[in-house]
Residue, then its C-alpha position, 0 to 999 in steps of 0.5 A: m547800559n551807559e551810552v558810549q560818548p565820542i571821547d570813549a572811542e578816542i580813548e579806545a584808540l589810544l589804549i589799543l595802541a598803548t604798549e604800557p598803561l596810560t594815566e588819566m593825565e596822559l590821556a587828558e593831555t593828548l585829547e585836550a580834555s579835563v582829567g575828570e572827563v577822562t576819568w569818567a569816560l574810563k570808568r564808563l568804558a570799563a562798565f560797558y565791557d563788563e555789562t556786554g561780556r567782552g573777552f577783554e576788560l579795562r583795568h587800572v593797574g600800575g597807576g594807568w589804564r590798559y586792556y587785558t584779556r579776562p582770566e576766564h579765557a586763559d585756557t583758550i589763549a594758552r591753547s592758541v599760543l601753544e598751537g602757534q608755537h608748534g606750527r611748522l615754519s615754512q621753507a622760506s622761514l627756515e632758510t631765512l632763520a638759517v641765514i640769521a643763525y649763522l651770520q648774526p648779527v645781520s641786517r635785513s638787507r644782507i639777508s635779502a642779498v643772501r637769499g635773493v628775495n625780500v625777507d621783510g614778511v618772513v622776518r616779521t613771522l620769525i619775530t612773532r614766533n620769538m625765534v629772532c629779535e633785534v640785537d644791535k644797530d649798524e653804526a654806519s646805517g642805523a639799520g637794525l641787526l637781527g639775531t636768534t633768541t634763547y627760545f630759538l636755542e631751546r626749540m633747537g635743543l642747543g646749549s649755545l650758538e657754538d653747538l650749531p651744525p657746521l653748515a656755515p661754509h655752505l652759506p655765502d660769506a657776508s664779508h665778501l658781500d660787504e666788500e663788494l658793496r663797499r667797492l661799488a660805493t667808492m667807484p667814481q660816478i660817470p657824469d651824465l653828458g646827455v649821450s644816449d646809448e645809440t649815440a655812444d655806440g655810433q661814436a665808438s664805431n667812428e673812432n674804431a674806423d679812424h684808428k683803422e684808417m690810421d693803421n692803414e696809412 
């Protein structure tokens, strides 16, 4: 069995984070190592995974290197994926999914405002389940806008979003929320004069007393 070298661990870390195959040149530039050194390390790692019977392997595909699960474990992976897809969504997930379905494209902040709670965790679950995805960007804020996927339509037995049940009237109108937020954003800011609430209340009481005296006169 080949002994694992320090550069091997660095390559493993980079490959785990990679979303596409990495070439020897790309890895060498990142690690500030020679291409030959990186190539030898990659072959050493691939052999190590084969010898130890890991559930994954390191392949050279498409001009680069990437981790893949071994073909002999395909049935196990398929069962896991199917069980995850058939798992029931929580009540919070269903409510969030309804908001996205009827108000899409919609930002996370708007969903949170409608539901009254933070929805980041629930949205991540829905994205993992392939029920929703980012479909656009808000031009003003740059925030990602979420919408439902074709898989959502398939699971719901819908041909298109027009086939959704008429539940939208029961959800808060997002346009009203936007109008309210814009109104608050354009309101003039009151300068901070360093007056505490207690002092302000006292001044208000004195002014009221002065007005009463003037009325009596």
